[in-house]
Backbone bond lengths (Angstrom), bond angles and torsions (degrees), N, CA, C in turn:
res aa  C-N    CA-C-N  psi(-1)  N-CA   C-N-CA  omega(-1)  CA-C   N-CA-C  phi
1 M - - - 1.446 - - 1.525 111.57 -
2 A 1.351 117.93 -41.94 1.462 121.10 -178.90 1.527 111.12 -62.05
3 K 1.341 117.25 -38.50 1.458 120.44 179.65 1.522 110.06 -63.91
4 W 1.332 117.73 -38.72 1.452 121.52 178.30 1.524 110.10 -61.35
5 H 1.344 116.79 -43.34 1.460 120.40 179.03 1.523 110.92 -64.61
6 S 1.333 117.45 -41.78 1.455 121.31 179.68 1.522 110.67 -62.12
7 N 1.332 116.15 -45.82 1.464 119.97 179.80 1.519 110.71 -62.47
8 N 1.332 117.21 -39.65 1.463 119.61 178.73 1.521 111.29 -65.16
9 R 1.331 118.01 -37.08 1.461 120.45 177.96 1.521 110.40 -62.12
10 V 1.341 116.92 -42.73 1.453 120.83 179.18 1.521 110.01 -63.62
11 L 1.344 117.44 -47.40 1.462 120.59 178.69 1.518 111.40 -61.94
12 M 1.335 116.76 -41.19 1.456 120.41 178.82 1.531 109.75 -63.72
13 S 1.328 117.75 -40.02 1.452 122.05 179.21 1.530 110.72 -62.00
14 V 1.344 116.60 -45.44 1.464 121.10 179.10 1.520 110.39 -63.33
15 F 1.334 117.25 -45.58 1.461 121.34 -179.21 1.526 111.01 -62.38
16 L 1.333 116.76 -51.81 1.460 119.86 -177.70 1.523 111.76 -66.88
17 S 1.323 117.17 -32.83 1.456 119.96 176.97 1.522 110.58 -62.89
18 S 1.344 116.15 -40.76 1.465 118.52 -179.78 1.524 111.36 -71.59
19 V 1.329 118.01 -34.24 1.459 121.29 179.38 1.529 111.06 -74.36
20 L 1.346 116.62 -44.81 1.459 120.83 -175.94 1.520 113.41 -86.57
21 G 1.324 116.33 -17.72 1.454 120.07 -179.33 1.521 113.28 78.26
22 A 1.314 118.15 14.23 1.467 121.61 178.63 1.522 109.09 -145.43
23 S 1.302 115.28 151.23 1.459 119.50 -179.54 1.521 110.59 -76.58
24 I 1.324 116.28 133.91 1.464 120.43 173.94 1.521 110.15 -109.48
25 T 1.332 117.03 9.86 1.457 120.48 -179.47 1.520 112.38 -52.10
26 P 1.362 120.31 -43.72 1.465 118.10 178.66 1.525 113.22 -59.23
27 L 1.326 117.69 -30.45 1.456 120.19 178.88 1.519 111.86 -69.56
28 L 1.323 115.97 -27.90 1.460 120.74 -177.62 1.518 112.70 -95.64
29 A 1.315 117.55 -12.68 1.458 121.05 -170.54 1.519 113.26 -56.92
30 D 1.336 118.51 -42.44 1.451 119.42 -178.27 1.519 112.62 -62.86
31 G 1.318 118.48 -30.16 1.448 120.99 -179.01 1.511 114.10 -87.06
32 M 1.335 117.88 -6.70 1.454 120.32 -174.79 1.524 112.62 -70.64
33 H 1.312 118.47 -27.10 1.463 120.71 177.94 1.519 106.60 -83.10
34 S 1.311 116.71 112.58 1.463 120.35 -172.29 1.519 112.81 -57.18
35 S 1.329 118.67 -35.82 1.460 119.85 179.41 1.517 110.89 -64.77
36 H 1.330 117.14 -38.34 1.462 120.01 177.36 1.516 109.44 -64.20
37 A 1.318 116.63 -42.16 1.463 120.08 -179.31 1.526 110.20 -63.17
38 Q 1.327 117.02 -40.11 1.454 120.94 -179.31 1.518 111.90 -69.90
39 H 1.344 117.78 -22.58 1.454 121.83 -179.31 1.522 111.26 -107.84
40 G 1.309 116.55 27.62 1.453 120.57 176.26 1.512 114.22 66.23
41 G 1.345 117.51 26.22 1.449 120.88 178.77 1.519 113.77 77.33
42 D 1.306 118.52 8.26 1.453 122.73 -178.16 1.519 110.30 -71.49
43 R 1.325 117.38 113.04 1.458 121.73 -178.27 1.523 112.80 -77.41
44 T 1.330 118.27 -2.76 1.455 119.01 176.69 1.517 111.00 -83.72
45 C 1.321 116.75 -10.02 1.458 120.08 178.03 1.518 110.20 -82.69
46 C 1.242 116.62 -175.33 1.466 124.55 162.95 1.523 115.08 65.87
47 H 1.302 120.07 34.10 1.456 123.55 170.68 1.523 114.99 69.78
48 H 1.331 119.08 9.79 1.462 119.16 -176.28 1.517 112.52 -63.84
49 E 1.298 118.91 -23.74 1.456 121.68 179.52 1.529 111.16 -103.97
50 E 1.308 117.46 -5.46 1.460 120.72 -177.69 1.516 111.50 -80.91
51 M 1.328 114.79 152.69 1.454 121.17 176.08 1.515 108.85 -125.90
52 V 1.313 115.77 148.10 1.456 120.74 178.56 1.530 108.25 -136.16
53 A 1.334 115.22 134.55 1.463 120.77 179.61 1.518 110.08 -69.63
54 L 1.305 115.25 144.87 1.456 121.42 175.82 1.522 108.41 -61.09
55 P 1.320 118.75 131.51 1.472 120.77 -178.55 1.536 112.35 -59.90
56 E 1.304 115.36 148.37 1.469 122.22 177.54 1.530 109.40 -58.55
57 G 1.318 116.50 138.80 1.462 121.31 176.81 1.519 114.72 85.24
58 V 1.319 117.49 -3.78 1.462 121.54 178.99 1.526 108.44 -93.04
59 K 1.334 116.88 136.39 1.462 120.55 178.21 1.526 109.71 -61.99
60 V 1.321 115.96 141.91 1.468 120.47 179.32 1.527 108.96 -72.31
61 P 1.334 116.65 122.02 1.467 119.59 177.47 1.532 111.18 -64.13
62 E 1.316 115.49 147.16 1.456 122.49 175.64 1.519 107.40 -116.99
63 L 1.339 116.91 138.79 1.460 121.46 -176.75 1.515 110.50 -142.12
64 S 1.314 116.42 128.01 1.460 123.62 171.22 1.519 107.47 -135.92
65 L 1.327 116.02 152.80 1.463 121.08 -179.02 1.524 110.44 -114.24
66 L 1.323 114.99 139.81 1.455 122.07 173.75 1.525 106.89 -121.92
67 L 1.323 116.98 139.51 1.454 121.28 -177.38 1.515 109.67 -128.88
68 F 1.319 115.81 133.56 1.460 122.29 179.54 1.519 108.61 -129.07
69 R 1.307 117.04 137.13 1.461 120.80 176.97 1.527 108.14 -67.19
70 D 1.324 116.68 133.43 1.462 122.14 178.43 1.527 108.90 -81.16
71 A 1.332 117.35 145.02 1.468 121.82 -178.15 1.526 112.29 -66.19
72 V 1.328 118.21 -24.06 1.463 121.11 -177.30 1.519 111.56 -102.39
73 T 1.327 117.32 -57.89 1.464 120.91 -179.15 1.518 110.52 -158.13
74 G 1.308 115.82 143.51 1.456 119.84 174.35 1.512 113.64 73.82
75 F 1.345 114.13 -143.12 1.455 121.13 -173.85 1.520 110.54 -140.38
76 N 1.316 115.47 162.73 1.457 122.33 171.54 1.529 106.93 -113.61
77 L 1.318 115.01 126.50 1.462 122.18 -177.36 1.521 108.75 -105.06
78 H 1.323 115.58 133.81 1.465 121.13 175.03 1.519 108.23 -119.42
79 L 1.326 115.69 125.20 1.458 122.04 174.71 1.514 107.53 -91.88
80 N 1.311 116.89 113.43 1.454 122.23 175.94 1.525 105.68 -91.76
81 I 1.329 116.20 108.20 1.466 121.37 -172.01 1.523 110.56 -126.30
82 R 1.314 114.41 138.89 1.469 120.84 171.43 1.526 107.94 -129.80
83 N 1.314 115.87 149.99 1.471 123.28 175.69 1.525 113.29 61.53
84 F 1.324 116.54 35.36 1.463 121.06 178.31 1.517 108.43 -152.03
85 E 1.328 116.54 130.29 1.459 122.20 176.02 1.526 108.62 -89.63
86 L 1.327 116.90 98.85 1.457 123.07 178.11 1.521 106.86 -82.31
87 E 1.335 116.55 112.39 1.460 119.53 -171.66 1.519 111.61 -153.78
88 S 1.311 115.03 164.39 1.459 120.84 179.70 1.533 109.98 -82.29
89 P 1.341 116.68 163.15 1.471 121.42 -173.00 1.525 115.75 -58.46
90 E 1.324 118.18 -26.43 1.466 117.42 -177.38 1.527 112.89 -65.19
91 Y 1.342 117.50 -12.92 1.462 120.92 177.66 1.527 112.88 -96.90
92 A 1.308 117.61 8.18 1.471 121.77 -176.89 1.524 112.54 -59.28
93 A 1.313 118.16 -31.38 1.463 121.28 -177.39 1.528 112.68 -76.56
94 V 1.335 117.60 -17.81 1.461 121.85 180.00 1.524 107.57 -86.68
95 R 1.314 116.68 108.62 1.464 121.56 -175.60 1.525 111.10 -95.70
96 H 1.320 115.59 145.66 1.460 123.14 175.39 1.523 107.19 -117.92
97 E 1.307 116.36 130.88 1.461 120.85 -175.36 1.524 112.94 -65.71
98 E 1.348 118.02 -40.59 1.459 120.86 -171.80 1.528 114.13 -103.40
99 L 1.333 118.02 -10.07 1.457 119.97 -174.53 1.522 111.99 -118.76
100 A 1.329 115.25 138.94 1.461 120.14 170.06 1.523 107.32 -73.00
101 Q 1.308 116.22 155.75 1.454 119.42 179.81 1.521 110.21 -142.31
102 G 1.304 114.53 156.45 1.451 120.65 179.71 1.516 110.52 156.54
103 H 1.308 115.90 -142.47 1.461 121.38 -178.92 1.524 107.96 -139.74
104 A 1.317 116.60 -179.12 1.463 121.47 178.77 1.520 109.16 -116.19
105 H 1.319 115.50 153.75 1.464 121.47 172.00 1.522 107.38 -110.36
106 L 1.328 115.90 133.72 1.456 122.66 178.92 1.521 109.25 -104.42
107 F 1.333 115.56 126.14 1.463 122.15 177.23 1.525 108.20 -119.11
108 I 1.305 116.74 136.90 1.454 121.15 172.87 1.525 106.73 -124.68
109 N 1.327 114.32 123.24 1.467 121.63 -177.82 1.534 111.74 52.59
110 G 1.343 115.43 41.61 1.457 121.37 175.20 1.514 115.63 83.07
111 K 1.319 118.27 -5.07 1.465 121.43 -178.70 1.532 109.68 -106.08
112 K 1.338 115.65 129.39 1.461 118.78 177.08 1.524 108.83 -67.51
113 V 1.332 114.73 125.07 1.459 121.23 -177.31 1.526 111.29 -98.97
114 K 1.329 116.68 -44.16 1.468 119.87 -177.32 1.508 111.48 -169.83
115 R 1.338 113.85 171.34 1.458 121.94 170.96 1.523 108.08 -94.50
116 L 1.326 116.05 148.03 1.458 121.61 178.26 1.525 109.27 -118.79
117 Y 1.323 115.47 130.30 1.467 121.23 179.43 1.521 112.67 -112.48
118 G 1.315 116.68 -0.51 1.455 121.64 179.81 1.519 109.75 -142.45
119 P 1.326 116.95 170.25 1.462 120.16 -173.72 1.534 115.57 -80.87
120 Y 1.333 118.06 -10.48 1.461 119.86 -177.84 1.525 109.94 -119.49
121 E 1.345 115.81 137.96 1.457 120.01 179.89 1.521 109.94 -150.00
122 H 1.331 116.00 132.63 1.461 121.07 173.54 1.526 108.12 -85.26
123 L 1.319 116.55 133.26 1.458 122.72 178.53 1.528 107.47 -113.96
124 P 1.327 117.73 102.76 1.467 120.63 -177.31 1.532 111.73 -59.57
125 G 1.315 115.72 153.23 1.454 121.64 -178.81 1.522 113.75 -57.96
126 N 1.346 116.96 -30.56 1.470 119.28 -178.06 1.531 112.77 -73.10
127 Y 1.327 118.75 -3.50 1.465 121.66 173.59 1.529 111.07 -74.63
128 F 1.335 117.27 -17.49 1.456 121.84 -169.55 1.525 112.56 -115.96
129 T 1.326 114.51 152.85 1.454 120.62 169.87 1.523 107.07 -91.66
130 T 1.321 117.58 161.98 1.454 121.10 176.11 1.526 108.23 -68.36
131 G 1.324 116.24 133.53 1.459 120.79 179.47 1.513 112.43 98.39
132 E 1.336 116.71 -138.11 1.467 121.35 -172.85 1.526 112.54 -80.70
133 N 1.330 114.59 139.10 1.463 123.40 179.33 1.515 108.65 -144.17
134 E 1.333 115.63 163.21 1.462 121.10 176.87 1.520 109.38 -125.09
135 I 1.321 115.73 131.72 1.467 122.91 175.25 1.526 106.46 -113.66
136 K 1.321 116.38 124.64 1.470 120.47 -179.92 1.525 108.54 -129.72
137 V 1.321 115.68 138.53 1.462 122.26 176.54 1.515 107.79 -126.14
138 T 1.335 116.22 131.06 1.462 121.61 175.61 1.523 108.85 -114.81
139 L 1.315 116.74 148.03 1.465 121.27 173.98 1.517 107.55 -93.47
140 N 1.327 115.51 132.08 1.460 121.30 -172.98 1.517 111.49 -131.23
141 S 1.329 114.50 150.86 1.465 120.29 174.49 1.531 108.42 -72.87
142 H 1.314 116.63 171.59 1.468 120.34 179.68 1.526 112.13 -61.89
143 D 1.335 117.57 -23.94 1.469 118.99 178.36 1.533 111.67 -91.28
144 H 1.323 117.01 13.37 1.473 125.94 173.23 1.521 115.13 80.49
145 A 1.320 119.30 -1.55 1.459 120.41 177.40 1.532 109.41 -69.69
146 S 1.323 117.15 140.36 1.466 121.76 177.35 1.525 109.18 -69.72
147 L 1.319 116.29 131.64 1.462 120.73 176.90 1.522 109.02 -78.93
148 T 1.327 115.99 139.11 1.463 120.11 -178.50 1.520 111.62 -128.18
149 V 1.334 114.02 154.93 1.462 122.97 170.19 1.524 105.57 -131.40
150 N 1.316 116.15 127.51 1.472 120.97 -176.04 1.527 111.30 52.37
151 E 1.318 115.34 41.24 1.467 124.23 177.20 1.532 114.33 65.00
152 K 1.346 117.20 15.99 1.460 121.45 175.62 1.530 108.45 -112.15
153 P 1.338 117.43 130.16 1.468 119.70 177.92 1.526 111.04 -61.92
154 L 1.325 115.99 140.95 1.460 121.02 175.21 1.526 107.32 -76.11
155 S 1.320 116.18 109.52 1.460 120.09 -175.84 1.517 110.71 -152.20
156 A 1.328 114.41 163.90 1.464 122.22 173.71 1.519 107.33 -138.71
157 T 1.328 115.38 145.32 1.460 120.98 -175.84 1.516 110.41 -134.88
158 L 1.330 115.64 136.85 1.457 122.59 171.82 1.514 108.30 -116.50
159 K 1.309 116.71 133.78 1.459 121.44 169.14 1.522 104.91 -104.06
160 I 1.339 115.23 128.03 1.464 119.03 -175.67 1.527 110.43 -130.08
161 N 1.340 114.29 161.84 1.456 121.78 171.84 1.520 106.59 -126.58
162 T 1.319 116.58 113.52 1.466 121.43 -174.79 1.523 112.88 -66.76
163 E 1.328 117.56 -15.29 1.464 120.82 -177.72 1.528 113.34 -90.48
164 Q 1.306 117.95 -6.71 1.457 121.92 -179.59 1.524 110.85 -94.58
165 D 1.345 116.78 148.52 1.466 121.05 176.18 1.525 110.51 -60.81
166 D 1.327 116.12 -45.52 1.465 121.44 173.35 1.526 105.57 -101.61
167 P 1.338 117.33 98.28 1.464 120.17 -168.66 1.522 115.87 -71.50
168 V 1.329 119.60 -21.01 1.469 120.88 -173.96 1.526 110.28 -76.47
169 I 1.320 115.48 119.87 1.466 122.29 177.82 1.527 109.12 -90.60
170 S 1.345 115.98 -45.76 1.463 120.57 179.97 1.519 109.33 -155.07
171 H 1.321 114.40 159.86 1.463 120.49 175.68 1.513 108.77 -143.91
172 E 1.320 114.77 146.41 1.464 120.06 176.71 1.514 108.61 -147.45
173 S 1.311 114.72 157.02 1.458 120.96 178.71 1.516 108.29 -148.01
174 T 1.339 116.14 140.07 1.455 119.64 176.57 1.526 111.50 -73.93
175 S 1.347 116.48 -17.77 1.454 122.40 178.90 1.535 108.52 -150.64
176 P 1.347 117.03 73.66 1.478 119.89 -173.98 1.526 112.54 -65.69
177 V 1.332 114.98 154.44 1.460 121.38 176.93 1.536 107.57 -69.29
178 S 1.327 115.70 125.41 1.459 119.85 179.28 1.525 109.25 -86.49
179 D 1.314 115.70 148.05 1.479 120.46 -179.62 1.491 112.29 -83.03
């Protein structure tokens, strides 16, 4: 049933966008996650604050972030990931013995912006304030719990300044990609 509702939201967004001449996808985004819709849109539900230890015998995922200024607006983010299957929920049933799997959560200035299912993402300029901002990505299981190693969430963070030619001020990762 939830998939039917999600598909209808997408179709409704496409239809209304063509009629109104503007995208209404941001208006529908909060309802697109079926668990949020079932819980009245409450973002405190659905494991968003939960953490789960990486299973024994699974390679420790490595994560680093690269950021490039986009020619039109904002930035292009690249997730450099090793030992992690970054994938959409429909692949949750396909298990890998040695690799953790799931998706990433993107936070900008402490606010969760979206889920990431692939290594490349455009970040529009309107995601940022003028000056200093923080971009954080966490690796999450399919049930949205943050994956941890030694009780630390697997994450990477960039501090940037949108007014600088080279916007990256600093970067850190709890499990950086080794060369």
